[in-house]
VOZAZA-694795 format. One line per 5 residues: number of its first residue (from 1); for each residue x, z negated, y of N, C-alpha, C. Coordinates in steps of 0.02 Angstrom, whole numbers, always signed. Example, Ala and Ser with C-alpha at 12.3 -4.5 7.8 and 13.67 -1.06 7.14 Angstrom:
! VOZAZA-694795
1> +660,-390,-284,+615,-390,-225,+660,-390,-165; +642,-354,-112,+684,-357,-53,+645,-394,+2
***
This chain:
! VOZAZA-694795
1> +9545,+11857,-4655,+9579,+11822,-4601,+9538,+11761,-4582; +9571,+11704,-4582,+9538,+11642,-4566,+9546,+11627,-4491; +9490,+11615,-4457,+9493,+11599,-4386,+9459,+11532,-4374; +9499,+11480,-4375,+9475,+11413,-4362,+9504,+11389,-4297; +9472,+11405,-4242,+9497,+11383,-4178,+9438,+11367,-4132
6> +9453,+11327,-4083,+9401,+11305,-4036,+9394,+11357,-3981; +9332,+11373,-3964,+9318,+11419,-3910,+9306,+11379,-3847; +9340,+11398,-3793,+9331,+11364,-3730,+9291,+11411,-3685; +9236,+11386,-3661,+9194,+11426,-3616,+9186,+11389,-3551; +9199,+11425,-3497,+9191,+11397,-3430,+9146,+11443,-3391
11> +9096,+11416,-3361,+9049,+11456,-3322,+9059,+11442,-3248; +9068,+11495,-3209,+9074,+11488,-3137,+9009,+11512,-3106; +8981,+11472,-3062,+8918,+11490,-3030,+8921,+11473,-2956; +8899,+11519,-2915,+8895,+11507,-2844,+8830,+11471,-2828; +8835,+11425,-2783,+8775,+11389,-2761,+8726,+11439,-2732
16> +8664,+11433,-2751,+8613,+11478,-2725,+8602,+11541,-2766; +8640,+11550,-2820,+8631,+11608,-2863,+8604,+11586,-2930; +8539,+11578,-2934,+8508,+11554,-2996,+8510,+11605,-3052; +8528,+11668,-3035,+8528,+11721,-3086,+8599,+11739,-3109; +8647,+11695,-3096,+8715,+11708,-3117,+8717,+11719,-3193
21> +8754,+11767,-3217,+8759,+11786,-3287,+8700,+11828,-3311; +8651,+11841,-3269,+8592,+11879,-3290,+8589,+11947,-3256; +8564,+11997,-3292,+8547,+12060,-3260,+8488,+12091,-3297; +8450,+12130,-3258,+8390,+12161,-3284,+8406,+12234,-3301; +8396,+12252,-3364,+8410,+12320,-3387,+8344,+12351,-3409
26> +8314,+12392,-3367,+8251,+12425,-3382,+8196,+12377,-3403; +8192,+12320,-3369,+8138,+12273,-3381,+8155,+12217,-3429; +8212,+12221,-3464,+8232,+12168,-3511,+8292,+12131,-3482; +8288,+12065,-3482,+8343,+12025,-3456,+8398,+12017,-3507; +8461,+12021,-3484,+8520,+12014,-3525,+8564,+11959,-3496
31> +8607,+11931,-3538,+8654,+11880,-3516,+8725,+11904,-3532; +8770,+11895,-3484,+8840,+11914,-3494,+8883,+11852,-3489; +8921,+11838,-3542,+8966,+11780,-3544,+9036,+11803,-3563; +9086,+11768,-3539,+9154,+11780,-3560,+9182,+11716,-3590; +9205,+11720,-3651,+9234,+11662,-3686,+9310,+11668,-3684
36> +9344,+11614,-3667,+9417,+11613,-3666,+9440,+11577,-3729; +9476,+11612,-3770,+9498,+11586,-3834,+9566,+11553,-3829; +9582,+11506,-3874,+9645,+11470,-3871,+9707,+11514,-3877; +9699,+11573,-3907,+9757,+11618,-3914,+9766,+11661,-3851; +9736,+11641,-3796,+9741,+11673,-3730,+9709,+11743,-3728
41> +9662,+11755,-3772,+9622,+11815,-3769,+9552,+11797,-3745; +9513,+11847,-3729,+9445,+11834,-3707,+9397,+11875,-3749; +9337,+11851,-3754,+9284,+11886,-3790,+9225,+11891,-3743; +9204,+11952,-3728,+9147,+11963,-3684,+9084,+11972,-3725; +9034,+11933,-3708,+8970,+11937,-3744,+8917,+11963,-3696
46> +8880,+12012,-3719,+8822,+12037,-3683,+8764,+12032,-3731; +8718,+11987,-3714,+8664,+11970,-3761,+8597,+11984,-3729; +8555,+12021,-3765,+8487,+12032,-3742,+8447,+11968,-3749; +8412,+11949,-3697,+8371,+11889,-3700,+8300,+11906,-3722; +8286,+11970,-3732,+8224,+11995,-3760,+8162,+11968,-3724
51> +8168,+11966,-3657,+8111,+11944,-3617,+8110,+11983,-3552; +8050,+11989,-3524,+8042,+12020,-3459,+8028,+11968,-3405; +8024,+11905,-3425,+8009,+11849,-3381,+8074,+11818,-3356; +8084,+11817,-3290,+8145,+11791,-3261,+8154,+11716,-3276; +8101,+11677,-3270,+8106,+11605,-3284,+8127,+11593,-3357
56> +8098,+11630,-3403,+8116,+11623,-3474,+8189,+11644,-3484; +8211,+11696,-3449,+8280,+11719,-3454,+8329,+11665,-3430; +8312,+11631,-3376,+8355,+11577,-3350,+8360,+11521,-3401; +8304,+11503,-3432,+8306,+11450,-3483,+8348,+11470,-3544; +8340,+11533,-3565,+8380,+11557,-3622,+8454,+11560,-3605
61> +8470,+11581,-3543,+8540,+11582,-3521,+8569,+11512,-3522; +8531,+11463,-3497,+8554,+11394,-3497,+8564,+11369,-3567; +8521,+11389,-3613,+8528,+11369,-3684,+8591,+11400,-3714; +8605,+11462,-3697,+8666,+11494,-3722,+8728,+11459,-3696; +8728,+11442,-3631,+8784,+11407,-3603,+8794,+11339,-3637
66> +8740,+11305,-3651,+8744,+11240,-3686,+8769,+11250,-3757; +8747,+11304,-3790,+8769,+11318,-3858,+8845,+11327,-3861; +8873,+11360,-3811,+8945,+11371,-3809,+8981,+11315,-3773; +8946,+11262,-3757,+8975,+11202,-3725,+9012,+11218,-3661; +8981,+11258,-3620,+9013,+11278,-3556,+9016,+11219,-3508
71> +9070,+11216,-3473,+9077,+11169,-3418,+9064,+11209,-3355; +9014,+11190,-3317,+8999,+11227,-3256,+9048,+11208,-3201; +9077,+11260,-3170,+9122,+11250,-3115,+9094,+11285,-3054; +9074,+11247,-3004,+9048,+11280,-2944,+9104,+11320,-2909; +9086,+11377,-2882,+9134,+11417,-2844,+9155,+11379,-2782
76> +9213,+11394,-2756,+9239,+11359,-2698,+9215,+11393,-2634; +9150,+11397,-2627,+9120,+11425,-2567,+9062,+11381,-2546; +9054,+11376,-2481,+8998,+11337,-2455,+8941,+11383,-2439; +8881,+11357,-2448,+8822,+11395,-2429,+8807,+11380,-2357; +8799,+11433,-2318,+8786,+11425,-2246,+8712,+11423,-2233
***
C-alpha cells in the first residue's frame, strides 16, 4: 500500500506550561504527539526521549515538533 500524503501537525500549548506534551514515567521523560492526517484520521505518537533531564527533554520535544513541522497555536486562555 502506497501512502504518499502530507502529515499536518498542530501543537496546542497553554502559556506558562513549558512541559506541554511531556510526562515523566518512572524517571524517563516521554513525549506525546497527535498527528492529523489528510484522510481525517489521527495518529498518536508516544516517544521515549530516553533522558531523565527535564531541560534535555524540552529540547528534544521541541526538535520533534520541528521535525513534524508543527505550527504552535496558543490556547485561548489568559494567564492571570
